[in-house]
ZADO-1210 file (C-alpha; in nm, 4 decimals, padded with zeros to 6 digits):
<atoms>
<atom x="-00.1944" y="01.0394" z="-02.4996" code="UNK" pos="1"/>
<atom x="-00.0663" y="01.3821" z="-02.4038" code="UNK" pos="2"/>
<atom x="00.2702" y="01.3792" z="-02.2254" code="UNK" pos="3"/>
<atom x="00.1305" y="01.5491" z="-01.9153" code="UNK" pos="4"/>
<atom x="-00.1515" y="01.2924" z="-01.8926" code="UNK" pos="5"/>
<atom x="00.0943" y="01.0053" z="-01.9272" code="UNK" pos="6"/>
<atom x="00.3217" y="01.1601" z="-01.6652" code="UNK" pos="7"/>
<atom x="00.0340" y="01.1926" z="-01.4186" code="UNK" pos="8"/>
<atom x="-00.0864" y="00.8385" z="-01.4895" code="UNK" pos="9"/>
<atom x="00.2588" y="00.6903" z="-01.4354" code="UNK" pos="10"/>
<atom x="00.3020" y="00.8920" z="-01.1155" code="UNK" pos="11"/>
<atom x="-00.0300" y="00.7666" z="-00.9802" code="UNK" pos="12"/>
<atom x="00.0596" y="00.4068" z="-01.0574" code="UNK" pos="13"/>
<atom x="00.4024" y="00.4420" z="-00.8979" code="UNK" pos="14"/>
<atom x="00.2427" y="00.5869" z="-00.5844" code="UNK" pos="15"/>
<atom x="-00.0231" y="00.3114" z="-00.5935" code="UNK" pos="16"/>
<atom x="-00.3079" y="00.5619" z="-00.6152" code="UNK" pos="17"/>
<atom x="-00.6281" y="00.4413" z="-00.7840" code="UNK" pos="18"/>
<atom x="-00.6983" y="00.6325" z="-01.1068" code="UNK" pos="19"/>
<atom x="-00.9312" y="00.5930" z="-01.4036" code="UNK" pos="20"/>
<atom x="-00.8371" y="00.7077" z="-01.7535" code="UNK" pos="21"/>
<atom x="-01.1469" y="00.8385" z="-01.9352" code="UNK" pos="22"/>
<atom x="-01.1073" y="00.8574" z="-02.3141" code="UNK" pos="23"/>
<atom x="-01.3352" y="01.0172" z="-02.5737" code="UNK" pos="24"/>
<atom x="-01.3586" y="00.7434" z="-02.8368" code="UNK" pos="25"/>
<atom x="-01.4248" y="00.9972" z="-03.1133" code="UNK" pos="26"/>
<atom x="-01.1670" y="01.2684" z="-03.0449" code="UNK" pos="27"/>
<atom x="-00.9103" y="01.0814" z="-02.8392" code="UNK" pos="28"/>
<atom x="-00.9211" y="01.3466" z="-02.5660" code="UNK" pos="29"/>
<atom x="-00.8573" y="01.2075" z="-02.2203" code="UNK" pos="30"/>
<atom x="-00.8976" y="01.2876" z="-01.8528" code="UNK" pos="31"/>
<atom x="-00.7877" y="01.1253" z="-01.5309" code="UNK" pos="32"/>
<atom x="-01.0390" y="01.0655" z="-01.2528" code="UNK" pos="33"/>
<atom x="-00.9027" y="01.0104" z="-00.9043" code="UNK" pos="34"/>
<atom x="-01.1015" y="00.9331" z="-00.5929" code="UNK" pos="35"/>
<atom x="-01.0970" y="01.3015" z="-00.4959" code="UNK" pos="36"/>
<atom x="-00.9989" y="01.4950" z="-00.8088" code="UNK" pos="37"/>
<atom x="-01.0295" y="01.5187" z="-01.1878" code="UNK" pos="38"/>
<atom x="-00.7462" y="01.6137" z="-01.4217" code="UNK" pos="39"/>
<atom x="-00.7870" y="01.6839" z="-01.7932" code="UNK" pos="40"/>
<atom x="-00.9765" y="01.8764" z="-02.0587" code="UNK" pos="41"/>
<atom x="-01.2812" y="01.6581" z="-02.1223" code="UNK" pos="42"/>
<atom x="-01.5126" y="01.8658" z="-01.9047" code="UNK" pos="43"/>
<atom x="-01.6736" y="01.5538" z="-01.7587" code="UNK" pos="44"/>
<atom x="-02.0104" y="01.5966" z="-01.5952" code="UNK" pos="45"/>
<atom x="-02.0724" y="01.4647" z="-01.2461" code="UNK" pos="46"/>
<atom x="-02.2507" y="01.1526" z="-01.3728" code="UNK" pos="47"/>
<atom x="-01.9424" y="01.0355" z="-01.5619" code="UNK" pos="48"/>
<atom x="-01.7097" y="01.1235" z="-01.2749" code="UNK" pos="49"/>
<atom x="-01.9316" y="00.9201" z="-01.0420" code="UNK" pos="50"/>
<atom x="-01.9351" y="00.6324" z="-01.2916" code="UNK" pos="51"/>
<atom x="-01.5553" y="00.6414" z="-01.3196" code="UNK" pos="52"/>
<atom x="-01.5195" y="00.6271" z="-00.9422" code="UNK" pos="53"/>
<atom x="-01.7662" y="00.3400" z="-00.9301" code="UNK" pos="54"/>
<atom x="-01.5508" y="00.1609" z="-01.1884" code="UNK" pos="55"/>
<atom x="-01.2502" y="00.2110" z="-00.9600" code="UNK" pos="56"/>
<atom x="-01.4449" y="00.0692" z="-00.6676" code="UNK" pos="57"/>
<atom x="-01.5617" y="-00.2308" z="-00.8717" code="UNK" pos="58"/>
<atom x="-01.2235" y="-00.2708" z="-01.0439" code="UNK" pos="59"/>
<atom x="-01.3973" y="-00.2915" z="-01.3808" code="UNK" pos="60"/>
<atom x="-01.3167" y="-00.1003" z="-01.7019" code="UNK" pos="61"/>
<atom x="-01.5869" y="-00.0359" z="-01.9601" code="UNK" pos="62"/>
<atom x="-01.7737" y="00.1989" z="-02.1918" code="UNK" pos="63"/>
<atom x="-01.9750" y="00.4979" z="-02.0740" code="UNK" pos="64"/>
<atom x="-02.1961" y="00.7572" z="-02.2419" code="UNK" pos="65"/>
<atom x="-02.1840" y="01.1310" z="-02.1797" code="UNK" pos="66"/>
<atom x="-02.4905" y="01.2853" z="-02.3447" code="UNK" pos="67"/>
<atom x="-02.4392" y="01.0817" z="-02.6594" code="UNK" pos="68"/>
<atom x="-02.0581" y="01.0968" z="-02.6544" code="UNK" pos="69"/>
<atom x="-01.8956" y="00.7547" z="-02.6367" code="UNK" pos="70"/>
<atom x="-01.6319" y="00.7250" z="-02.3647" code="UNK" pos="71"/>
<atom x="-01.4160" y="00.4447" z="-02.2340" code="UNK" pos="72"/>
<atom x="-01.3204" y="00.4207" z="-01.8672" code="UNK" pos="73"/>
<atom x="-00.9967" y="00.2290" z="-01.8085" code="UNK" pos="74"/>
<atom x="-00.9261" y="00.1417" z="-01.4471" code="UNK" pos="75"/>
<atom x="-00.5751" y="00.1473" z="-01.3017" code="UNK" pos="76"/>
<atom x="-00.5985" y="00.0175" z="-00.9475" code="UNK" pos="77"/>
<atom x="-00.3027" y="-00.0702" z="-00.7250" code="UNK" pos="78"/>
<atom x="-00.2645" y="-00.4398" z="-00.6373" code="UNK" pos="79"/>
<atom x="-00.4914" y="-00.5849" z="-00.3736" code="UNK" pos="80"/>
<atom x="-00.3177" y="-00.6323" z="-00.0381" code="UNK" pos="81"/>
<atom x="-00.3686" y="-00.8635" z="00.2537" code="UNK" pos="82"/>
<atom x="-00.2207" y="-00.7704" z="00.5898" code="UNK" pos="83"/>
<atom x="-00.2029" y="-01.0708" z="00.8199" code="UNK" pos="84"/>
<atom x="-00.1410" y="-00.9997" z="01.1869" code="UNK" pos="85"/>
<atom x="00.0132" y="-01.3070" z="01.3435" code="UNK" pos="86"/>
<atom x="00.2678" y="-01.5400" z="01.1814" code="UNK" pos="87"/>
<atom x="00.0813" y="-01.8489" z="01.3024" code="UNK" pos="88"/>
<atom x="00.0205" y="-02.1839" z="01.1314" code="UNK" pos="89"/>
<atom x="-00.2972" y="-02.0656" z="00.9565" code="UNK" pos="90"/>
<atom x="-00.1029" y="-01.7773" z="00.8033" code="UNK" pos="91"/>
<atom x="00.1148" y="-02.0110" z="00.5953" code="UNK" pos="92"/>
<atom x="-00.1603" y="-02.1616" z="00.3748" code="UNK" pos="93"/>
<atom x="-00.3432" y="-01.8272" z="00.3772" code="UNK" pos="94"/>
<atom x="-00.0378" y="-01.6573" z="00.2265" code="UNK" pos="95"/>
<atom x="-00.0308" y="-01.9122" z="-00.0564" code="UNK" pos="96"/>
<atom x="-00.4014" y="-01.8688" z="-00.1287" code="UNK" pos="97"/>
<atom x="-00.3790" y="-01.4904" z="-00.1154" code="UNK" pos="98"/>
<atom x="-00.0819" y="-01.4731" z="-00.3495" code="UNK" pos="99"/>
<atom x="-00.2514" y="-01.7111" z="-00.5927" code="UNK" pos="100"/>
<atom x="-00.5533" y="-01.4784" z="-00.5835" code="UNK" pos="101"/>
<atom x="-00.3427" y="-01.1752" z="-00.6767" code="UNK" pos="102"/>
<atom x="-00.2796" y="-01.0174" z="-00.3371" code="UNK" pos="103"/>
<atom x="00.0403" y="-00.8626" z="-00.2126" code="UNK" pos="104"/>
<atom x="00.0842" y="-01.0052" z="00.1372" code="UNK" pos="105"/>
<atom x="00.2342" y="-00.8461" z="00.4465" code="UNK" pos="106"/>
<atom x="00.2860" y="-01.0430" z="00.7679" code="UNK" pos="107"/>
<atom x="00.2902" y="-00.8334" z="01.0854" code="UNK" pos="108"/>
<atom x="00.4214" y="-00.9955" z="01.4018" code="UNK" pos="109"/>
<atom x="00.6609" y="-00.8378" z="01.6520" code="UNK" pos="110"/>
<atom x="00.7584" y="-01.1873" z="01.7675" code="UNK" pos="111"/>
<atom x="01.0652" y="-01.2402" z="01.5525" code="UNK" pos="112"/>
<atom x="01.0726" y="-01.6155" z="01.6160" code="UNK" pos="113"/>
<atom x="00.7401" y="-01.6507" z="01.4321" code="UNK" pos="114"/>
<atom x="00.7793" y="-01.4158" z="01.1341" code="UNK" pos="115"/>
<atom x="01.0849" y="-01.5731" z="00.9698" code="UNK" pos="116"/>
<atom x="01.2005" y="-01.5930" z="00.6088" code="UNK" pos="117"/>
<atom x="01.2117" y="-01.9711" z="00.6347" code="UNK" pos="118"/>
<atom x="00.8416" y="-01.9882" z="00.7195" code="UNK" pos="119"/>
<atom x="00.7302" y="-01.7064" z="00.4890" code="UNK" pos="120"/>
<atom x="00.9604" y="-01.6859" z="00.1860" code="UNK" pos="121"/>
<atom x="00.8902" y="-01.4056" z="-00.0579" code="UNK" pos="122"/>
<atom x="00.6545" y="-01.2232" z="00.1798" code="UNK" pos="123"/>
<atom x="00.6994" y="-00.8759" z="00.3281" code="UNK" pos="124"/>
<atom x="00.7552" y="-00.9160" z="00.7023" code="UNK" pos="125"/>
<atom x="00.7107" y="-00.6490" z="00.9677" code="UNK" pos="126"/>
<atom x="00.8217" y="-00.6853" z="01.3286" code="UNK" pos="127"/>
<atom x="00.6682" y="-00.3505" z="01.4245" code="UNK" pos="128"/>
<atom x="00.3875" y="-00.3392" z="01.6762" code="UNK" pos="129"/>
<atom x="00.0625" y="-00.3980" z="01.4807" code="UNK" pos="130"/>
<atom x="-00.0867" y="-00.0490" z="01.5158" code="UNK" pos="131"/>
<atom x="00.2387" y="00.1150" z="01.4070" code="UNK" pos="132"/>
<atom x="00.2756" y="-00.1300" z="01.1180" code="UNK" pos="133"/>
<atom x="-00.0779" y="-00.0694" z="00.9890" code="UNK" pos="134"/>
<atom x="-00.0416" y="00.3061" z="01.0147" code="UNK" pos="135"/>
<atom x="00.2824" y="00.2858" z="00.8167" code="UNK" pos="136"/>
<atom x="00.1165" y="00.0653" z="00.5535" code="UNK" pos="137"/>
<atom x="-00.1593" y="00.3236" z="00.4968" code="UNK" pos="138"/>
<atom x="-00.4505" y="00.0823" z="00.4796" code="UNK" pos="139"/>
<atom x="-00.6798" y="00.1638" z="00.1860" code="UNK" pos="140"/>
<atom x="-00.9910" y="00.0223" z="00.0199" code="UNK" pos="141"/>
<atom x="-00.7818" y="-00.2357" z="-00.1669" code="UNK" pos="142"/>
<atom x="-00.6628" y="-00.3899" z="00.1599" code="UNK" pos="143"/>
<atom x="-00.7917" y="-00.6813" z="00.3649" code="UNK" pos="144"/>
<atom x="-00.6774" y="-00.7096" z="00.7275" code="UNK" pos="145"/>
<atom x="-00.6850" y="-01.0446" z="00.9090" code="UNK" pos="146"/>
<atom x="-00.5827" y="-01.0870" z="01.2737" code="UNK" pos="147"/>
<atom x="-00.4876" y="-01.4400" z="01.3783" code="UNK" pos="148"/>
<atom x="-00.2892" y="-01.4245" z="01.7034" code="UNK" pos="149"/>
<atom x="-00.5691" y="-01.4832" z="01.9580" code="UNK" pos="150"/>
<atom x="-00.3728" y="-01.2351" z="02.1728" code="UNK" pos="151"/>
<atom x="-00.5551" y="-00.9076" z="02.2497" code="UNK" pos="152"/>
<atom x="-00.2192" y="-00.7366" z="02.3031" code="UNK" pos="153"/>
<atom x="-00.1477" y="-00.7907" z="01.9321" code="UNK" pos="154"/>
<atom x="-00.4866" y="-00.8202" z="01.7636" code="UNK" pos="155"/>
<atom x="-00.6537" y="-00.5244" z="01.9345" code="UNK" pos="156"/>
<atom x="-00.3962" y="-00.2599" z="01.8313" code="UNK" pos="157"/>
<atom x="-00.4314" y="-00.3783" z="01.4719" code="UNK" pos="158"/>
<atom x="-00.8095" y="-00.3507" z="01.4938" code="UNK" pos="159"/>
<atom x="-00.7814" y="-00.0022" z="01.6415" code="UNK" pos="160"/>
<atom x="-00.6297" y="00.1093" z="01.3108" code="UNK" pos="161"/>
<atom x="-00.8166" y="-00.1203" z="01.0710" code="UNK" pos="162"/>
<atom x="-01.1651" y="-00.0312" z="01.1949" code="UNK" pos="163"/>
<atom x="-01.1084" y="00.3376" z="01.1238" code="UNK" pos="164"/>
<atom x="-00.9394" y="00.2779" z="00.7910" code="UNK" pos="165"/>
<atom x="-01.0821" y="00.2138" z="00.4446" code="UNK" pos="166"/>
<atom x="-00.9995" y="-00.1591" z="00.4544" code="UNK" pos="167"/>
<atom x="-01.2626" y="-00.3454" z="00.2524" code="UNK" pos="168"/>
<atom x="-01.2379" y="-00.6447" z="00.4848" code="UNK" pos="169"/>
<atom x="-01.1474" y="-00.6913" z="00.8503" code="UNK" pos="170"/>
<atom x="-01.1547" y="-01.0397" z="01.0013" code="UNK" pos="171"/>
<atom x="-01.0449" y="-01.1809" z="01.3370" code="UNK" pos="172"/>
<atom x="-00.9813" y="-01.5376" z="01.4455" code="UNK" pos="173"/>
<atom x="-01.1535" y="-01.6569" z="01.7614" code="UNK" pos="174"/>
<atom x="-01.4680" y="-01.8181" z="01.8952" code="UNK" pos="175"/>
<atom x="-01.7926" y="-01.6305" z="01.9494" code="UNK" pos="176"/>
<atom x="-01.7035" y="-01.6088" z="02.3183" code="UNK" pos="177"/>
<atom x="-01.3624" y="-01.4655" z="02.2345" code="UNK" pos="178"/>
<atom x="-01.5220" y="-01.2178" z="01.9970" code="UNK" pos="179"/>
<atom x="-01.7740" y="-01.1151" z="02.2618" code="UNK" pos="180"/>
<atom x="-01.4891" y="-01.0137" z="02.4909" code="UNK" pos="181"/>
<atom x="-01.3223" y="-00.8380" z="02.1958" code="UNK" pos="182"/>
<atom x="-01.6391" y="-00.6371" z="02.1320" code="UNK" pos="183"/>
<atom x="-01.6505" y="-00.5309" z="02.4971" code="UNK" pos="184"/>
<atom x="-01.2894" y="-00.4139" z="02.4898" code="UNK" pos="185"/>
<atom x="-01.3370" y="-00.2165" z="02.1687" code="UNK" pos="186"/>
<atom x="-01.6549" y="-00.0563" z="02.3019" code="UNK" pos="187"/>
<atom x="-01.4682" y="00.0453" z="02.6177" code="UNK" pos="188"/>
<atom x="-01.2033" y="00.2038" z="02.3902" code="UNK" pos="189"/>
<atom x="-01.4713" y="00.4212" z="02.2282" code="UNK" pos="190"/>
<atom x="-01.5362" y="00.2299" z="01.9064" code="UNK" pos="191"/>
<atom x="-01.8912" y="00.2565" z="01.7815" code="UNK" pos="192"/>
<atom x="-02.1272" y="-00.0303" z="01.7124" code="UNK" pos="193"/>
<atom x="-02.0965" y="00.0400" z="01.3391" code="UNK" pos="194"/>
<atom x="-01.7166" y="00.0307" z="01.3534" code="UNK" pos="195"/>
<atom x="-01.7098" y="-00.2906" z="01.5549" code="UNK" pos="196"/>
<atom x="-01.9658" y="-00.4381" z="01.3170" code="UNK" pos="197"/>
<atom x="-01.7080" y="-00.4293" z="01.0374" code="UNK" pos="198"/>
<atom x="-01.5265" y="-00.7247" z="01.1930" code="UNK" pos="199"/>
<atom x="-01.5963" y="-01.0639" z="01.0392" code="UNK" pos="200"/>
<atom x="-01.5761" y="-01.2926" z="01.3396" code="UNK" pos="201"/>
<atom x="-01.5411" y="-01.5797" z="01.3804" code="UNK" pos="202"/>
<atom x="-01.3323" y="-01.5200" z="01.0703" code="UNK" pos="203"/>
<atom x="-01.4102" y="-01.7093" z="00.7481" code="UNK" pos="204"/>
<atom x="-01.7159" y="-01.8693" z="00.5938" code="UNK" pos="205"/>
<atom x="-01.8980" y="-02.1241" z="00.8093" code="UNK" pos="206"/>
<atom x="-01.7814" y="-02.4437" z="00.6364" code="UNK" pos="207"/>
<atom x="-01.6889" y="-02.6402" z="00.9505" code="UNK" pos="208"/>
<atom x="-01.3191" y="-02.5888" z="00.8775" code="UNK" pos="209"/>
<atom x="-01.0854" y="-02.7669" z="01.1188" code="UNK" pos="210"/>
<atom x="-00.7269" y="-02.7755" z="00.9921" code="UNK" pos="211"/>
<atom x="-00.5133" y="-02.4647" z="00.9304" code="UNK" pos="212"/>
<atom x="-00.5473" y="-02.5155" z="00.5543" code="UNK" pos="213"/>
<atom x="-00.9260" y="-02.5489" z="00.5756" code="UNK" pos="214"/>
<atom x="-00.9528" y="-02.2375" z="00.7921" code="UNK" pos="215"/>
<atom x="-00.7346" y="-02.0501" z="00.5429" code="UNK" pos="216"/>
<atom x="-00.9674" y="-02.1585" z="00.2613" code="UNK" pos="217"/>
<atom x="-01.2694" y="-02.0322" z="00.4563" code="UNK" pos="218"/>
<atom x="-01.0981" y="-01.6960" z="00.5172" code="UNK" pos="219"/>
<atom x="-00.9952" y="-01.6532" z="00.1538" code="UNK" pos="220"/>
<atom x="-01.3456" y="-01.7453" z="00.0404" code="UNK" pos="221"/>
<atom x="-01.5026" y="-01.4877" z="00.2713" code="UNK" pos="222"/>
<atom x="-01.2620" y="-01.2154" z="00.1608" code="UNK" pos="223"/>
<atom x="-01.3471" y="-01.2928" z="-00.2013" code="UNK" pos="224"/>
<atom x="-01.7177" y="-01.2860" z="-00.1228" code="UNK" pos="225"/>
<atom x="-01.6890" y="-00.9433" z="00.0405" code="UNK" pos="226"/>
<atom x="-01.4717" y="-00.8067" z="-00.2382" code="UNK" pos="227"/>
<atom x="-01.7107" y="-00.9148" z="-00.5114" code="UNK" pos="228"/>
<atom x="-02.0506" y="-00.8581" z="-00.3515" code="UNK" pos="229"/>
<atom x="-02.0299" y="-00.5613" z="-00.1136" code="UNK" pos="230"/>
</atoms>
């Protein structure tokens, strides 16, 4: 690998920017494909660039063919993230499930009595207001956002950011009645039907979950389903 290519690859990984390394299996020449740029000397046609970006989206490395030239696309994606708004009881088992599934977890709750190190050891905690916290976190397409507080003063500001971000999943706790009122508030704030339709609510797969642990399982299952099928 050329030093400049390695330098760019390491910089992208440090900055947690998705990048695909495309290698010519015959010559060893390489190029880097980002979500909005291409760097290198391979002269990749648009089909291969599109395929590399699809590999980034699907998080799947593999071989490709460029007019008879064998290529290999190696994906370097940043870690998946889960941002949980609300340090409530459900959040505790959800954190464990998310971490086991390979997610970096951030708990956002301005109520300091809830978001404590004792309750959430080893987790990034933010006591910022949810909209400010999500803007600072720069929500991308590797991020799932889950709101759990049942309090519109906390959940709604988070949704205001999440619905206009690239988050691959947005879910909100609450009954259908609660969600109906949430939809009305968001519509009054100018959010479109398509934007509001991104919310998975009531959050989680419909498995008749009752306990906090069961609800957490249903949420993690739904996030996995969205990640792998949409």
